[in-house]
C-alpha positions as CSV (number, residue, x, y, z in Angstrom):
1,X,0.0,0.0,0.0
2,X,1.4,3.3,-1.1
3,X,2.2,5.9,1.6
4,X,1.8,9.4,0.0
5,X,2.7,11.6,3.0
6,X,4.9,14.6,2.8
7,X,8.5,13.6,1.9
8,X,9.7,15.3,5.1
9,X,7.9,12.6,7.0
10,X,8.0,9.6,4.6
11,X,10.9,7.7,6.0
12,X,9.9,8.2,9.6
13,X,6.3,7.0,8.8
14,X,7.5,4.0,6.9
15,X,9.9,3.0,9.7
16,X,6.9,2.8,12.1
17,X,5.3,0.4,9.7
18,X,8.2,-1.7,8.6
19,X,10.7,-1.5,11.5
20,X,13.5,-3.9,11.0
21,X,12.7,-4.9,7.5
22,X,15.3,-3.8,4.9
23,X,14.7,-0.5,3.2
24,X,18.0,-0.2,1.4
25,X,20.8,-2.5,0.4
26,X,24.3,-1.7,-0.9
27,X,27.4,-3.6,-1.8
28,X,30.3,-3.2,0.7
29,X,33.3,-3.5,-1.6
30,X,35.6,-4.2,1.3
31,X,33.4,-7.1,2.5
32,X,32.4,-8.0,-1.0
33,X,28.8,-8.5,0.0
34,X,25.4,-6.7,0.0
35,X,24.6,-5.0,3.3
36,X,21.0,-4.3,4.3
37,X,19.8,-1.1,6.0
38,X,16.5,-1.4,7.9
39,X,13.8,1.2,7.8
40,X,14.4,1.9,11.5
41,X,18.1,2.5,10.9
42,X,17.3,4.6,7.8
43,X,14.9,6.8,9.8
44,X,17.5,7.2,12.6
45,X,20.1,8.4,10.2
46,X,17.7,10.8,8.6
47,X,16.8,12.4,11.9
48,X,20.5,12.7,12.8
49,X,21.1,14.6,9.6
50,X,18.2,16.9,10.3
51,X,19.5,17.8,13.8
52,X,23.1,18.1,12.6
53,X,21.9,20.5,9.9
54,X,20.0,22.5,12.4
55,X,23.1,22.7,14.6
56,X,24.9,24.2,11.6
57,X,22.2,26.8,11.3
58,X,20.6,25.6,8.1
59,X,17.6,27.8,7.4
60,X,14.1,27.1,6.0
61,X,14.4,26.6,2.2
62,X,18.2,27.0,2.4
63,X,20.0,25.1,-0.4
64,X,22.4,22.3,0.5
65,X,24.2,20.2,-2.2
66,X,25.2,16.5,-2.6
67,X,28.1,15.7,-4.9
68,X,28.2,11.9,-4.9
69,X,27.5,8.7,-6.7
70,X,24.6,6.6,-5.5
71,X,25.1,5.7,-1.8
72,X,22.9,5.2,1.2
73,X,24.3,8.5,2.6
74,X,22.8,10.5,-0.2
75,X,19.3,9.3,1.0
76,X,20.1,10.2,4.6
77,X,21.1,13.7,3.6
78,X,18.3,14.3,1.2
79,X,15.5,13.2,3.6
80,X,17.3,14.8,6.5
81,X,17.2,18.1,4.6
82,X,13.5,17.6,3.7
83,X,12.8,17.0,7.5
84,X,13.8,20.6,8.2
85,X,12.4,22.2,5.0
86,X,15.8,22.6,3.4
87,X,16.3,22.2,-0.3
88,X,18.5,19.3,-1.6
89,X,20.5,19.9,-4.8
90,X,22.2,16.8,-6.3
91,X,25.3,17.1,-8.5
92,X,26.4,14.4,-10.9
93,X,29.4,12.5,-9.4
94,X,31.3,13.2,-12.7
95,X,30.8,17.0,-12.7
96,X,33.8,19.1,-13.4
97,X,35.2,21.8,-11.2
98,X,33.7,24.5,-13.5
99,X,30.3,22.9,-13.3
100,X,30.1,22.6,-9.6
101,X,31.5,26.1,-9.1
102,X,28.7,27.5,-11.2
103,X,26.0,25.5,-9.3
104,X,27.4,26.3,-5.9
105,X,27.5,30.0,-6.6
106,X,24.2,30.0,-8.4
107,X,22.4,28.3,-5.5
108,X,24.6,30.0,-2.8
109,X,25.4,26.7,-1.2
110,X,27.1,26.8,2.2
111,X,27.3,23.0,2.9
112,X,28.4,20.5,0.3
113,X,28.3,16.7,0.9
114,X,30.8,14.7,-1.2
115,X,31.1,11.0,-1.9
116,X,34.5,9.6,-2.6
117,X,38.1,10.9,-3.4
118,X,37.3,12.2,-6.8
119,X,34.4,14.4,-5.7
120,X,36.4,15.6,-2.6
121,X,39.4,16.6,-4.8
122,X,37.2,18.5,-7.2
123,X,35.2,20.2,-4.4
124,X,38.4,21.2,-2.5
125,X,39.9,22.6,-5.6
126,X,37.1,25.2,-5.9
127,X,36.9,26.4,-2.3
128,X,38.6,29.7,-3.2
129,X,36.1,30.5,-6.0
130,X,32.9,29.0,-4.4
131,X,31.8,32.3,-2.7
132,X,29.4,30.9,-0.1
133,X,30.9,27.5,0.6
134,X,31.6,27.0,4.3
135,X,32.0,23.3,4.8
136,X,32.5,20.0,2.9
137,X,31.2,16.8,4.5
138,X,32.8,13.6,3.3
139,X,30.8,10.4,3.0
140,X,33.7,7.9,2.5
141,X,36.0,7.7,5.5
142,X,38.8,6.4,3.3
143,X,39.1,9.8,1.5
144,X,42.4,11.5,2.2
145,X,42.0,15.1,3.0
146,X,44.3,17.8,1.7
147,X,46.8,18.7,4.5
148,X,45.7,22.4,4.2
149,X,42.0,21.5,4.5
150,X,40.5,22.9,7.7
151,X,36.9,23.2,6.4
152,X,36.0,19.5,5.8
153,X,34.7,16.9,8.2
154,X,33.8,13.2,7.7
155,X,30.1,12.2,7.6
156,X,30.4,10.1,10.8
157,X,31.7,13.1,12.7
158,X,29.0,15.3,11.2
159,X,26.3,12.9,12.5
160,X,27.9,12.9,16.0
161,X,27.2,16.7,16.1
162,X,23.5,15.8,16.1
163,X,23.7,14.0,19.4
164,X,26.8,15.2,21.2
165,X,25.9,16.5,24.7
166,X,22.2,15.7,24.0
167,X,19.9,17.6,21.7
168,X,18.9,21.0,23.1
169,X,15.2,21.6,23.6
170,X,15.4,24.6,21.4
171,X,16.5,22.4,18.5
172,X,13.8,19.9,19.2
173,X,11.3,22.6,19.2
174,X,12.6,24.0,16.0
175,X,12.5,20.6,14.4
176,X,8.9,20.0,15.5
177,X,7.9,23.5,14.1
178,X,9.5,22.8,10.7
179,X,7.9,19.4,10.5
180,X,4.5,21.0,11.3
181,X,5.1,23.9,8.8
182,X,6.1,21.6,5.9
183,X,3.9,22.2,2.9
184,X,3.5,21.1,-0.7
185,X,4.5,24.5,-2.1
186,X,8.0,24.4,-0.6
187,X,10.9,23.7,-2.9
188,X,12.1,20.1,-2.5
189,X,14.9,20.0,-5.1
190,X,16.8,22.0,-7.7
191,X,18.0,19.8,-10.5
192,X,20.5,21.4,-12.8
193,X,20.1,20.3,-16.4
194,X,23.1,18.8,-18.1
195,X,23.3,21.6,-20.6
196,X,23.7,20.1,-24.1
197,X,23.3,23.5,-25.7
198,X,24.4,26.0,-23.1
199,X,24.7,26.9,-19.4
200,X,22.9,24.7,-17.0
201,X,19.5,25.8,-15.6
202,X,18.2,24.8,-12.2
203,X,14.8,23.1,-12.5
204,X,12.7,23.8,-9.4
205,X,10.8,20.8,-8.1
206,X,8.2,21.1,-5.3
207,X,6.8,18.6,-2.8
208,X,3.5,19.1,-4.6
209,X,4.9,17.9,-7.9
210,X,6.3,14.7,-6.2
211,X,2.9,14.1,-4.5
212,X,1.1,14.3,-7.8
213,X,3.7,12.1,-9.5
214,X,3.4,9.4,-6.8
215,X,-0.4,9.5,-7.2
216,X,-0.6,9.2,-10.9
217,X,2.1,6.6,-11.3
218,X,0.7,4.4,-8.5
219,X,-2.6,4.4,-10.4
220,X,-1.1,2.7,-13.4
221,X,2.0,0.7,-12.3
222,X,1.7,-2.6,-10.5
223,X,4.1,-1.9,-7.7
224,X,4.1,-3.3,-4.1
225,X,6.3,-3.7,-1.0
226,X,7.5,-7.0,-2.4
227,X,9.3,-5.4,-5.3
228,X,13.1,-5.1,-5.4
229,X,14.5,-2.0,-7.2
230,X,18.0,-1.8,-8.5
231,X,19.0,1.9,-8.5
232,X,21.2,2.0,-11.5
233,X,20.9,5.6,-12.9
234,X,22.4,8.3,-10.8
235,X,20.0,9.9,-8.2
236,X,20.8,13.2,-9.9
237,X,18.8,12.0,-12.8
238,X,15.1,12.9,-12.3
239,X,14.1,9.5,-13.7
240,X,16.0,7.5,-11.0
241,X,15.2,10.0,-8.2
242,X,11.5,10.1,-8.8
243,X,11.4,6.3,-9.5
244,X,13.3,5.5,-6.3
245,X,11.1,7.8,-4.2
246,X,8.0,6.1,-5.7
247,X,9.4,2.8,-4.6
248,X,10.0,4.1,-1.1
249,X,6.4,5.2,-0.9
250,X,5.5,1.6,-1.7
251,X,7.9,0.1,0.8
252,X,9.9,-1.6,-1.9
253,X,13.6,-2.5,-1.2
254,X,16.1,-0.2,-2.9
255,X,19.3,-1.9,-3.9
256,X,21.9,0.8,-4.6
257,X,24.3,0.3,-7.4
258,X,27.4,2.4,-6.6
259,X,29.5,1.9,-9.7
260,X,27.6,2.0,-13.1
261,X,30.1,-0.5,-14.6
262,X,29.0,-3.1,-12.1
263,X,25.3,-3.0,-13.0
264,X,25.2,-6.4,-14.8
265,X,27.0,-8.0,-11.8
266,X,24.5,-6.3,-9.5
267,X,21.5,-7.6,-11.5
268,X,22.8,-11.1,-11.1
269,X,23.3,-10.7,-7.4
270,X,20.1,-8.8,-6.3
271,X,17.7,-10.2,-8.9
272,X,15.7,-7.0,-9.3
273,X,12.0,-7.0,-10.1
274,X,12.2,-3.4,-11.3
275,X,14.9,-1.1,-12.6
276,X,14.6,2.1,-14.6
277,X,17.0,2.5,-17.4
278,X,17.8,4.5,-20.5
279,X,17.5,2.8,-24.0
280,X,21.3,2.6,-24.4
281,X,21.4,0.1,-21.5
282,X,18.9,-2.3,-23.2
283,X,20.8,-1.8,-26.5
284,X,23.9,-3.2,-24.8
285,X,21.9,-6.1,-23.4
286,X,20.5,-6.8,-26.9
287,X,24.0,-6.6,-28.4
288,X,25.3,-9.0,-25.7
289,X,22.6,-11.6,-26.6
290,X,23.3,-11.3,-30.3
291,X,27.0,-11.9,-29.5
292,X,26.1,-14.9,-27.4
293,X,24.1,-16.3,-30.3
294,X,26.9,-15.7,-32.7
295,X,29.5,-17.4,-30.5
296,X,27.3,-20.3,-29.5
297,X,27.1,-23.7,-31.1
298,X,24.8,-24.2,-34.1
299,X,22.1,-25.8,-31.8
300,X,22.3,-22.9,-29.3
301,X,22.0,-20.3,-32.0
302,X,19.0,-22.1,-33.5
303,X,17.2,-22.5,-30.2
304,X,17.7,-18.9,-29.0
305,X,16.7,-17.5,-32.4
306,X,13.6,-19.7,-32.6
307,X,12.6,-18.8,-29.0
308,X,13.0,-15.1,-29.6
309,X,11.1,-15.3,-32.9
310,X,8.2,-17.1,-31.2
311,X,8.3,-14.5,-28.4
312,X,8.2,-11.7,-31.0
313,X,5.2,-13.1,-32.8
314,X,3.4,-13.8,-29.4
315,X,3.9,-10.2,-28.2
316,X,3.8,-8.1,-31.4
317,X,0.9,-9.7,-33.1
318,X,-1.2,-10.4,-30.0
319,X,-0.3,-9.4,-26.5
320,X,0.7,-5.8,-27.5
321,X,-2.6,-5.4,-29.2
322,X,-4.5,-6.7,-26.2
323,X,-5.5,-9.9,-28.0
324,X,-5.2,-13.6,-27.0
325,X,-2.8,-15.6,-29.1
326,X,-3.9,-18.8,-30.8
327,X,-3.6,-21.9,-28.7
328,X,-0.7,-23.3,-30.8
329,X,1.4,-20.1,-30.5
330,X,0.5,-19.8,-26.8
331,X,1.7,-23.3,-26.0
332,X,4.8,-22.8,-28.1
333,X,5.6,-19.6,-26.3
334,X,5.0,-21.1,-22.8
335,X,7.3,-23.9,-23.6
336,X,10.1,-21.5,-24.6
337,X,9.3,-19.2,-21.7
338,X,9.9,-22.0,-19.3
339,X,13.1,-23.1,-20.9
340,X,15.2,-21.1,-23.3
341,X,13.8,-17.6,-22.5
342,X,13.8,-18.4,-18.8
343,X,17.4,-19.3,-19.0
344,X,18.2,-16.1,-20.9
345,X,16.5,-14.0,-18.2
346,X,18.3,-15.9,-15.5
347,X,21.6,-15.2,-17.1
348,X,20.7,-11.5,-16.9
349,X,19.5,-11.8,-13.3
350,X,16.0,-11.0,-14.3
351,X,14.2,-14.2,-13.5
352,X,11.9,-12.3,-11.1
353,X,11.1,-9.4,-13.5
354,X,8.0,-7.4,-12.8
355,X,8.5,-4.4,-15.2
356,X,11.2,-2.1,-16.3
357,X,10.6,1.6,-17.1
358,X,12.6,2.9,-20.0
359,X,12.9,6.5,-21.1
360,X,15.4,9.3,-21.7
361,X,15.7,8.8,-25.4
362,X,14.1,7.0,-28.3
363,X,13.8,3.3,-27.9
364,X,14.5,1.5,-31.2
365,X,11.8,-0.9,-32.4
366,X,14.3,-3.8,-32.5
367,X,15.2,-3.4,-28.8
368,X,11.6,-3.0,-27.7
369,X,10.5,-6.1,-29.5
370,X,13.6,-8.1,-28.2
371,X,12.8,-7.1,-24.6
372,X,9.2,-8.3,-24.8
373,X,10.2,-11.4,-26.8
374,X,12.6,-12.3,-23.9
375,X,9.7,-11.9,-21.4
376,X,11.0,-8.6,-20.0
377,X,8.1,-6.2,-19.5
378,X,9.7,-3.0,-20.8
379,X,7.5,0.0,-20.0
380,X,8.4,2.7,-22.4
381,X,7.7,6.3,-21.3
382,X,8.4,9.9,-21.8
383,X,9.2,12.7,-19.4
384,X,11.6,15.6,-18.6
385,X,13.2,17.0,-15.6
386,X,10.7,19.9,-15.9
387,X,7.8,17.4,-15.7
388,X,9.2,15.5,-12.8
389,X,9.8,12.6,-15.1
390,X,6.6,10.7,-16.3
391,X,4.4,12.4,-18.9
392,X,3.3,9.2,-20.6
393,X,4.0,5.5,-20.4
394,X,2.8,2.1,-21.5
395,X,-0.1,1.2,-19.3
396,X,-0.8,-2.4,-18.3
397,X,-3.9,-3.8,-20.0
398,X,-3.9,-1.2,-22.7
399,X,-2.7,-1.8,-26.3
400,X,0.9,-0.9,-27.0
401,X,2.2,0.3,-30.3
402,X,5.9,-0.2,-31.1
403,X,7.5,3.2,-31.3
404,X,5.1,5.1,-29.1
405,X,6.0,6.4,-25.6
406,X,2.7,5.3,-24.1
407,X,-0.4,7.0,-22.9
408,X,-0.7,10.3,-20.9
409,X,-0.8,10.0,-17.2
410,X,-3.8,11.3,-15.3
411,X,-4.3,15.1,-15.2
412,X,-1.6,15.9,-17.7
413,X,-2.8,18.2,-20.5
414,X,-1.2,18.2,-23.9
415,X,-1.4,20.2,-27.1
416,X,0.8,20.7,-30.1
417,X,2.3,24.1,-31.0
418,X,4.4,25.3,-33.9
419,X,6.4,22.6,-35.7
420,X,4.3,20.0,-33.7
421,X,6.1,21.0,-30.5
422,X,4.7,19.2,-27.4
423,X,3.2,21.6,-24.9
424,X,2.3,20.3,-21.4
425,X,0.3,21.6,-18.5
426,X,-0.4,20.0,-15.1
427,X,0.5,19.6,-11.4
428,X,3.8,17.8,-12.1
429,X,5.2,20.6,-14.3
430,X,8.0,22.8,-12.8
431,X,7.1,26.3,-11.6
432,X,10.3,27.4,-13.4
433,X,14.0,27.7,-13.4
434,X,15.9,28.9,-10.3
435,X,16.6,32.6,-10.4
436,X,16.1,32.7,-14.2
437,X,12.9,34.6,-14.9
438,X,13.6,35.2,-18.6
439,X,14.3,31.5,-19.3
440,X,11.2,30.6,-17.3
441,X,9.0,32.9,-19.4
442,X,10.5,31.5,-22.6
443,X,9.7,27.9,-21.5
444,X,6.3,28.5,-19.8
445,X,3.8,30.8,-21.6
446,X,1.2,33.1,-20.1
447,X,-1.4,30.3,-20.1
448,X,0.8,27.9,-18.2
449,X,1.9,25.7,-21.1
450,X,5.4,24.3,-20.8
451,X,7.2,24.2,-24.2
452,X,9.2,20.9,-24.2
453,X,11.2,21.4,-27.4
454,X,10.1,18.0,-28.5
455,X,8.1,17.4,-31.6
456,X,5.4,14.7,-31.5
457,X,1.8,13.7,-32.2
458,X,-1.0,11.6,-30.7
459,X,-2.6,8.6,-32.4
460,X,-5.2,6.3,-31.0
461,X,-4.5,7.6,-27.5
462,X,-0.7,7.1,-27.6
463,X,2.0,9.7,-27.8
464,X,4.7,9.5,-30.5
465,X,7.9,11.5,-30.5
466,X,9.5,12.8,-33.7
467,X,12.6,14.7,-32.7
468,X,14.1,17.4,-30.7
469,X,13.1,20.5,-32.6
470,X,16.4,22.3,-32.0
471,X,18.3,19.1,-33.1
472,X,16.6,19.0,-36.6
473,X,19.2,19.6,-39.2
474,X,18.5,21.3,-42.5
475,X,20.8,20.4,-45.4
476,X,21.9,23.0,-47.9
477,X,19.4,21.3,-50.3
478,X,16.6,22.2,-47.9
479,X,15.9,18.7,-46.6
480,X,15.3,18.2,-42.9
481,X,17.4,15.5,-41.1
482,X,16.7,14.0,-37.6
483,X,20.2,13.1,-36.4
484,X,19.2,11.1,-33.3
485,X,17.0,8.8,-35.4
486,X,20.0,7.9,-37.7
487,X,22.4,7.6,-34.7
488,X,20.1,5.2,-32.9
489,X,20.1,2.9,-35.9
490,X,23.8,2.8,-36.0
491,X,24.4,2.0,-32.3
492,X,22.1,-1.0,-32.5
493,X,25.0,-2.7,-34.3
494,X,27.5,-4.1,-31.8
495,X,30.4,-2.8,-33.8
496,X,29.3,0.8,-33.2
497,X,29.8,2.3,-29.7
498,X,29.0,6.0,-30.4
499,X,27.9,8.0,-33.5
500,X,27.4,11.6,-34.2
501,X,25.7,12.8,-37.4
502,X,26.8,15.8,-39.4
503,X,24.4,17.4,-41.8
504,X,23.3,20.9,-40.8
505,X,23.8,23.3,-43.8
506,X,25.8,20.6,-45.6
507,X,25.1,19.0,-49.0
508,X,24.9,15.5,-47.6
509,X,24.9,13.5,-44.3
510,X,28.2,12.3,-42.9
511,X,29.1,10.7,-39.6
512,X,31.7,10.5,-36.8
513,X,31.8,7.0,-35.6
514,X,33.4,5.5,-32.5
515,X,33.8,1.8,-33.0
516,X,33.4,-0.9,-30.3
517,X,37.2,-1.2,-30.1
518,X,37.4,-4.6,-28.5
519,X,35.1,-6.2,-31.0
520,X,36.8,-4.5,-33.9
521,X,40.2,-5.5,-32.7
522,X,39.0,-9.1,-32.4
523,X,37.6,-8.9,-35.9
524,X,40.8,-7.5,-37.3
525,X,42.8,-10.3,-35.7
526,X,40.5,-13.0,-37.1
527,X,40.9,-11.5,-40.6
528,X,44.7,-11.3,-40.3
529,X,44.7,-7.5,-40.3
530,X,47.8,-6.3,-38.5
531,X,48.1,-2.7,-37.3
532,X,50.3,-0.9,-34.8
533,X,47.6,1.4,-33.3
534,X,43.9,2.2,-33.2
535,X,44.6,5.2,-35.5
536,X,45.9,2.7,-38.1
537,X,43.0,0.3,-37.5
538,X,40.4,3.1,-38.0
539,X,41.9,4.0,-41.4
540,X,42.6,0.5,-42.7
541,X,40.9,0.0,-46.1
542,X,39.5,-3.4,-45.1
543,X,38.0,-1.9,-41.9
544,X,36.5,1.1,-43.8
545,X,34.9,-1.4,-46.3
546,X,33.6,-3.5,-43.3
547,X,31.9,-0.4,-41.8
548,X,30.6,0.8,-45.1
549,X,28.8,-2.4,-45.7
550,X,27.3,-2.4,-42.2
551,X,26.1,1.2,-42.6
552,X,24.5,0.4,-45.9
553,X,22.5,-2.4,-44.3
554,X,21.5,-0.4,-41.2
555,X,20.2,2.6,-43.2
556,X,18.5,0.8,-46.1
557,X,15.1,2.0,-45.0
558,X,16.1,5.7,-44.8
559,X,15.3,8.2,-47.5
560,X,18.2,8.8,-49.9
561,X,18.8,12.3,-48.5
562,X,19.0,10.9,-44.9
563,X,21.6,8.3,-45.7
564,X,25.2,8.6,-44.6
565,X,27.4,9.2,-47.6
566,X,30.7,9.5,-45.8
567,X,32.1,8.7,-42.4
568,X,35.2,8.8,-40.2
569,X,36.1,6.2,-37.6
570,X,37.6,7.8,-34.5
571,X,40.4,6.2,-32.5
572,X,39.2,7.7,-29.2
573,X,35.7,7.8,-27.7
574,X,33.7,10.9,-26.8
575,X,34.0,11.5,-23.1
576,X,32.8,13.7,-20.3
577,X,36.3,14.7,-19.4
578,X,36.8,16.6,-22.6
579,X,33.3,18.1,-22.5
580,X,31.9,16.1,-25.4
581,X,29.3,14.3,-23.3
582,X,27.0,15.6,-20.6
583,X,26.7,13.9,-17.2
584,X,23.8,12.0,-18.6
585,X,26.0,10.8,-21.5
586,X,24.2,12.9,-24.1
587,X,26.4,14.2,-26.8
588,X,27.3,17.9,-26.8
589,X,27.2,18.3,-30.6
590,X,28.7,21.8,-30.6
591,X,31.7,20.6,-28.7
592,X,32.2,17.5,-30.8
593,X,31.9,19.6,-34.0
594,X,34.5,22.0,-32.6
595,X,36.9,19.2,-31.6
596,X,36.6,17.5,-35.0
597,X,36.2,20.6,-37.2
598,X,39.2,19.8,-39.3
599,X,38.2,16.2,-40.0
600,X,34.6,17.3,-40.8
601,X,35.8,19.9,-43.3
602,X,38.1,17.3,-44.8
603,X,35.1,15.0,-45.5
604,X,33.3,17.7,-47.5
605,X,36.4,19.1,-49.2
606,X,37.3,15.7,-50.5
607,X,33.7,15.2,-51.7
608,X,33.8,18.6,-53.5
609,X,37.2,17.7,-55.1
610,X,35.9,14.3,-56.3
611,X,32.7,15.9,-57.7
612,X,34.8,18.5,-59.5
613,X,37.1,15.9,-61.0
614,X,34.1,14.0,-62.4
615,X,32.5,17.1,-63.9
């Protein structure tokens, strides 16, 4: 049963109900095992944080910040802040010094909580330019502080401040007053967007938005206290944050994945029933299954292929349409579902799968069909930070069309503006951007409609996305190109790791491609291709021919003007460190184009020269 009380009280109320039952679980890397945290212990730590913050003089609606990867401590601090009406601001664990300096100064943060050595080092490096920063509180006791650091304390010592010498009655009274005064108009979080096109904006999220989000999602999603969530995406991401909080209202166990690279290991260890993810995660799973098929014996390949084909027909032709499959197909599917498909899910750690929300980008039809064919109930949805995640999603019991992003949740209004832009209005929509009135007025019109920047349309009650309006490219021939659509086709192939399309104001489409190096190196070795470096590998004629053939296959259903005519293989991946990716791993096109300007110009200059030679 869902508990939709104010977030300032949620953990304390759930602790009364569940007591010693596990609320959280995390892997202790020193002990190499998962360690449970009971609801009672969770609530105790939350209250300690509340009193420790009060001792530091944190005011009503004052901003504090958390700069950490997913850890139990991030929950203690967030809910401890909510308990005294403070505002919690999460920073991505991979944020640069420049990014956190901007956010600390913009939000006038006095107290910053950091996770591990990397975050501490970055935070300490900006003390002199973070104008309001007074103290850094360090979660990991193994962090080595700078010898000149007199401002930082470890989290354990911070918690001791809450109880040392007993809690004064004045603080107890202040705590009770703030708990009583907590309301749904208060700011709960400020989430800074990752800024693919410019400076980050702080999206304001209220307690009222969360309450409405919990209500409407609970109405359509089959969650219970028996579910086991794997927290894979960073809590800074609104998708994971809102999803995790929804699970906490249900009493579901939250298994916290600390290191993103360990997610497949974590899945096999905790056997989640639910996990929210972005499409790229499922693309990797899909590629891994294809690789398993390719490397298996003839009989293994045959059985897996047949099982998935039966699963595909069962879901696409019948279950997705709300129809019952013919008896023969149903019996065939049930046989495979109890054998080959079951074994496939078990290999992934998903033998107890309930459902898996997926959003954040377009889901390719191939991946969506594969997931359902494998008995994984992928719930595709659409949302934004500004909408507190869910705007629409696949709803159990209702028909699902491949390529849609589901049906609108309750009380969300939608209409379509210029260029089919999706406009939204409702109780889950942000009141605006923190201290940015002009940007707020640009995004939210006088009638309260939030302009998403996404183009789309409705059909038979389902929402379909076209493209980010600002991302649409117009070639010099006047044709419009949707780069993300083309890129998503490429990265479905296991030999493609990253891809960026170039087309705006150009005569034809080209691409910058980052290969899956390990697979490509194995392919080259098998073909007897000997090279001294990745640079040589990426320019070898046989490798260029190999990728040309794969691209031609992948884009055969595209219009002629959408097809890639030329490409470059890059010997190094796009990274966050050099500014080419945001913290949510979205490509910053402008930065990529700047970094590879010379190579891009060379593509088009060579094409011009060849065309002139033929003339």
